[in-house]
N, C-alpha and C positions, 0 to 999 in steps of 0.2 A: 096676176104675173104677166110680168110685160114681155112680149116677146112680137118681133119682127120675120116671124116662120111666115111663109110663104107656098103652098102647093103646089107653086107653080116654077118652081126653080129649075137648077140643072139637072137636067139625066145621067146623072152618075151610075144607076145600078138600073137593071133590067127588071124593077119589083112583078111578083108574083102574089100576095096575100094572100095567103089560104086561110091563116087563123082568123085574120079581120074577115074573109069572106063564110066561111064557113060557122063560126063560134063565136057566134050574136051572143052576145050576156058572160061571157067568159073572160071577159075587161073591159077597162074601162078609157075611153079616149084621153092622151095627153098630148103637153105640148112639152116640148124641150123648150127650158128658160138660155135665156140671151147671155154668152160670157161678152165682159165689158170689153179685151185684149185680146184676143185666141190666139196661140200660137202652134202651128205644127210642131210637135217634139219629136214622133216618130210616127213614119207611116209603112207600112208591110207591104212592101212591092209585090213579095210574094203573091200573096196570098189577096190581093187586089187582083194580080193578073186571074189569080185563080177562079175568080168572084166576077171574070168579065168589066169589071173598070177599068175604067182610062186612069192610069197611076196618074199622068202628066196633069191631068184634068183635076182627081182627086186633091195633088199636092198644090193646087193651083188655088188664085182667092175665093173662086168660091168654093174649092171643094172642104176648103178648111172653113170656112165658114158652115158651110152642111156639118161638116165634123165637130164642131164646137156647139150645135146646134142652136146656129143664127138664122141657117136657111134650111128648108125643107126640100127636098132632092124631087124630082117630079118624081108622081107613084107612090113616095109615101104615104104610110097607114100610120101613125104612130097613136103606141098604147101599151097601157100597163094591164100585165098579166096577172088572172089572182090567183091565186095560192094559198095553203095556209103552210102549217110544218108541225114538226113533234122536232122542237130545239132542248138537245139533253135529255130527251127521256118526256120532255113537257111540251103538251098537246097547247099551241098558239092554233087558233081557229082563224085567224085572217092576216096574212102579212100581205102579199101581193105585192108587186115591184115598186117599191118604196122609192127608190132612186135609177129605176131602168124604164129605159122607155124600147120597145121590139117597132124599129122605123119598117121596118118589112120583109120580104122573103124574096130570095133570089135562087135559082136554076144555076148553079155552080157549071166549069166547063169539064167537069167528070160526070155531067147528067142529076146531079145531088141539090135537094132544098137546102138551102142555106137561111139560118136565120138572122139577118143584120141588127143590132141593140146600141143603146148609150147604158151607158154605166155613169153615174154622178150626172146627169143634163137638169137637175131640179128635183121639184117636189113633183108629186103624183096625188090622184086619188088614196093610194094606197101608204101615202109617208108619215100619217099620223101627228108624229110630234118631230119628226127628224127632216132635216132640209132638203134632203135627197142628193147633195151637192158629194164628190169625191175628190181626196189629196191628191196631189200630184203623186208621192210616195208611193200610194194603194196601187193608183192605174198601172205607172211604169212596173211595179215587182206584178201585178198581174200578166203584163206585157210579156217581162222577163219569165217567168216561171212557165207561163203558158206556149213559149217556144221551144223550151228546152223540154217540154216534156214531148211536143209535138215532134222535133228533132230525135227524143228518145223511141220516136212508133207508139207511145200511147195516146190512148183515143181522149181528143181535151178539146174543149171551145180554146177559140184562137183574137189574139187582139190584133183588129186592122191597123187603128193609130190611136195614139197618144195625143191628144191636143190639150194647152194649158189655158185657162180660162181669161187670165189676168185679175181673179179676184180671189179671195182668201176666202178657206173655210173657217169654223170653228170649231174645234177640237178641244184639244188641253192647252193648246197655244192657237194661234193661228198659223194655217198651213195654204201654201198655194194650191189651187185648186184646180183640175184638171178634170175632161171628158173622154172616156175609155167608151170606143167602138168596139164591140166585143161582135164572133161570128162562130154562131155555133148550130149543131146539126136540127135543135131546135130547142126550144126552152124547157119543154114539158118537164115534168118533176113527178117524184111522190106525191110530195105537198099539193099539187095544182089537183089529183086524184083526192085528197084527201079534203081539202077545201070543195068541192062539189057535192064530195058523199053526204058531209057534216053540213050543209046549207040547202043544197037541192035536191038530193035524192038519186035514186037511181037512171032517171033517164036524163038525166046531166051528165051522169057519169058515163052512161053508154053512148051518147054522142062527141063525149072525149076519151072514149078508149077506140068506137068508131075513126077518130080523127087518128087517133098515135098509129093506129092499126095500119091505115093509109097513108102513113107516112113515115115509118120506119118498120114495120113488117107486112106491106102488101101483099104476100104470099098466104099470110091467116086470112085470107077474108072471106073466102068458102070456107073455111075449118069448121069440122064440127063441133069445137069447146071452142069459137076464136076468143074470148075475153084467157079464160083458162091460160090458151098457150100466148096470148099476150104476157100473161103474169108472167110464163115461162124460158120466155126471147128474153124479155126486161131483167129476169133473175140470170142468164145465161151470162147476160153482157157483163152485168154486175160482178158475177162471180170471175169472168178475164181478168177484167176492170183493177178491179182489186189484187188477184194475183200479179197483175204487171204493176203496181204499185209498188210490192212487195219485192218483186224484183230489183227496183231502183232506192229502197230505201225511203218511197217518199211517205209523207204522211198529210195526210189532207188538213187533220185539224180542227176540222167544223161539220165532222159527216151529219150534219139534220137530216131530215126530211125533204125539205124546198133547195137541200144541195144535193140531192142522187138524181140525174136523171134517167128519161127513158130511155135514153138515146146510146147509152152507157160512156159517154163522153162525161174525163172531169170537169167540174165545176166549180168557178169561185176557189180564187186564190190568195185570198185573206191571211191567216193563221197555220198555213201550212206551209213546211218546212223540212230536208233531205237528211236524215240520221247520217252519224258519221259512226261510233264507236257504235258495235250494234249492240242494243239490246230490244227486246220487244216490248217492253212499257214502257219507251222511249214518245215522252209526250215535252213539243212542247208552247202551243198556244197556251197563252196566259189564264183564261176562262177554262179549262180543262182542268179542275183541280183534281180531279177524281181519278184522272185516265180513263175516261169514258174513250175517250179517241185516240187512244193511244197506238204504234204502230202495230202492235199484236193482236189491237182489238179491232181492225178495219175488216175484217171479213164475220165478224161476230154481229157486229155494227148494220153491215150492209144487208144479214138477214133478220135483223131487227127491222131496218127499212124495209125490208121485203114483205112485211109481215105484215105491216101497212097499207102499205099498198093493194094486199090480198084482201086486206078488210072491205076496201073502198068498193074492189071486184066482186066483192059475195054476189050479190043480188043478180050478178048478169052470168055468173059461173055456173048456176043452178038454181031454180026456183024452191027446190027444197034444200033450205037453211042447211042443215045438217048434211048432205050429200055436198052440199057447195067447201063446206069448212072439208068436210074430208080428203075432198081434191084440189085444193088449194092447199090444206097443210101435207100432202105427198110433195108437191113440187117443194115446200119453204125447208121438209125436211131433207131432199134430196140435195137442198144447196151446198153444202158443208161437204159433201164430197164433187160435188160438180168442181168447186174452187178449188178444193186439193188435187183435182186430175189437173187444172190449168197452173196452181203452184207448181207442180209435181211436173209442169211441160218449162214452166217459165226457169226451173232451178235444173235440170234437168241442160237448160239453150246455156246457165251460166258453168256449168260443170263438164260443157262439151260431153256428153255422153246422147247417146241414140236415145231417141224416144222410143217406146211399146219394148223394151225390156225389161228385167227383173221389177214389178214397184214397189216390193218391201226394201228388195239392196238400194237403189238409188233415194229412194228414200230416206234411210238413214246416213247415206253416203252424204245429203243434204245436212239432214239435220244435226248429226254429229259436227260438221265442219262449222254452223252457227254457233255451235254449243263453244266452239274451239273460240269464236271472236268475241262471244259473249265473257265464258271467263276469260278472256286476255285484252278487252276492251279495244280490239284492234278495226279500225276504219274498215265499213262495211263493200264501202264503193272499189277501195284499192286492191282488199284483200281478195277479191273475184277479178279483178285485173289481174294481178299478181300470176295468180291460177291460169288465166289466159295465156300471159306471159311464157308461165312454165310450159304448156304445153304445145307452147310455139319455138322450144327452145331458148327460151332466157329464161333461168333459174332466178338471177340475183333479185329483184323484189320480194320475190316468195320468201327468201332465205332470212332478206333484211326486216321482212314482219314478221318470222316465227323462229330463226335463228335453227339452234340444234333442241326444240321444243318436242324431248322423245313421242309423248301423243300424238302430235302433228306428225311425227314421223310417220307412227302409227297409220294413222288416215289419209296422209299422201300417196304411204302402198296402195294400201287399198282403193281408194282413187285409182293411180295409173294402173293396177290391173284391169280395173271396170273399164278406163279407159280404150285398151286393147281390143277392145269390142267395137269399137267406134268406126265408123263408115265414113270415104272421104267427103272432106267439105265442110265436115263439124270446127274445125279449128277457127273459117273462117264465120262459122255459126256462132260460136262460141266468142267471137271478137264480139258483135254486134247485139250478144247479150249483155255484156260487162262492160259499160263505158268508161272510158277515162273521167270526164266531165258530166258533173253534177251540177246543178242550182246550189253550189256549198252556201250555206246561211251565214256566215261573216261578206262574203264576199258579198250576196247579194245588199245585203246591210250598207256593203260598204260603197257599190253605185248607186244605189237609191240614197245616200246622203251625199255623197259630193251634186249628185242631180237638184238635188233638193235643196241644200244649203248652200250650196258654190256655183250651182246654175252650170256647173259643168257634167256635160254629158260622156264625157271622154270614156270614164272608167265603166258604163252604162254601156255603150255599144263595146269596147273592150270585150267585154262579159259576154255579152251576148254573142259577138264572133264564135266564140271558141263554144256556147253554149249550144251555138248550130251545128256544129261538129264535134258529135262526144266523141265518139269512136277510134278516130286517131289519133294516137300520140305526138305530141311535138312538143319539140327542146324547147321553144320561144315562150309555150303554155305550160312550162312545167309546174309552175305556182299556182294554176288555176285546178291542179290536180291534188294541192295540200290540204288535210285537214284543219280544222281550226285548233288550238289551241286547247285542252279539256278544259283549263279553266274557263276561258269563253265560252265553249259550247256547253258547261253544266250550267252558267247564267244568262242562257240564252232563251227568252222567248218571242212569239210572236202573237200579235193583235189582229182585230176584224180588220180594221182597217176602215172603217165606215165613219 
């Protein structure tokens, strides 16, 4: 592996690398490979400023060399993290960062610790037969969808930069390569715990769990049952995260345990997609033939993944294995109700309803509306936005979707009667629960095709600017609110992008 990396490069970030410092043996050191002709494709200025980085320096020659992997910034300690994972239900005991390197950690302007990592910077000790590279299209997809999710207010990893390497990567056909710089609250995964439970036993799991508590849940350090409380905290974050995914029609596509974070952030935007016509069985991933990770299955899979985390933590929860199982099981069995509460909160926001009212009435209003959408194959995002328009005195969009449908009119009457109980400010809340613009699949593909095939970034930049302001309707952006024709959606597939 040839490289010109230097540990005495420019000071671009104020690194404080707790993973490298505190978890010796939980990773393998690594080095990014050289890019032959690095070219900065996109730099996330706002995120760079959050990280207290000098934007001009990052965009300059040394910064681009760093973001391409040709030069290490001062203070970086590049490493590939070890983790395992259940992939489509089957355990893979050794995965690890096959094409990612954690450069280090910084404390951002809000006092939060953030990982800065490369994706696609070449082979690592965990690469096995892979080349460790990333194509430009998947890198731009992760940048675009991650920023869309951030603008929607959904916890997510984010892209700091995309740099074209000038080298081709071999997939079904040669494709231009790229390095994505990803920022995360951490890259700890359920699969990280699985790896050390499977290979190294409870002492290493305890070390990892203590690190996770210190990083994400420091208030648990003095808890009587800190590891059970950690399981509860992770379950709570995932219960809310999945509810928020469902609220915008997001389908992750590959909810393997190595893609579930301890922090509760969305990670890995490979075969992800946004649902258009509503159906709980919606799947776009080309490899999810059985629909394991379908839209309506995501909460169930989250519970399944959390069970794998619980199994890794059992020896820490209680020395009595039977008691440990009982305590962990109670947390897992509570998950569906916790998720249901978060889901109802999301749906109340979308319907413009006060929280803490009659749960049964509001849940029925929500599920009945979704059933109407399902039966009529109506666009999920536009239908909820039309409800907001109607609540805001603009009935035309809703009428265009449903016409004189008697069943819908009956539902609308019940909804409006329930809305009479709403408090001041709910219309604004409703607006910010119902985006005009999501990362519609056909628009994402068009933008990526133009960027990769025609070296034209204008469609990507235009779509990105729309998605960064998802809640304000703009006449000039009306085309971005239009769903793809049903024939296009019916045949649409997403891929892992590896």
